[in-house]
N, C-alpha and C positions, 0 to 999 in steps of 0.2 A: 300825093300820088304814090300808090304802091304797085309795083310791077314784079311779077315772078319771072325771073330770067331762065329758070329751069336748067341751070348749069351751063348756059350758053353765053359766049362772048362774041356777039356778032354786031353788025352795023346798026340794027334797030336798037339793040341794047345801048350801044354807044350814043345814039341820038337821044334816047330817053335820059341817059345819065347827064348829057350835056345841058339839059334843061332843068335838072333837079337841084334842089337846095340841100336835101338830105336823102341818103340812100340807106335802106335797112337791108341787111344781109342775113338771111336765115341760114343758120349753120346746122345742117342735118346730115351732110355727107362726111367725107373724111376731112381731116385738118388740112391736107394738101389741097383739096378742092376749095375749101374756104379761103385759104391763102391766095390761091389763083384768082378767085373772084375779087377779093379785096385789093390785090395788086393791080388787077385790070382796071378797077374803078379809080384807084389812085393815079395810074398812068394816064387815063383819059382826062382826069381833072388837070393834071400837070400839062398835058399837051394843049389843053384849052385855056391854060392860065386861069383856072377857076378852082377855087377851093370847094371841095365837096365833103360834107360831113358824112362819115361812114359809121353806121351803127350796126353792130353784129349781135345776134342773140341766138341762143340754142333753142331748138325745137325738139321736143320729145316725141318720138313716134311710138305709139302704142300698138 
């Protein structure tokens, strides 16, 4: 499953992450934005006592 969170960290995103085995994070904003998203995912996994594999990649915008 691939979901575009559009930079949001809300309940729907949390629900989707709680059911995912792997989450791909597109890094196209600032480093701070990317860190916030990755930190949010890691916290959700920890709260659920569930290990979520996080993969981040850079997306070039032309």
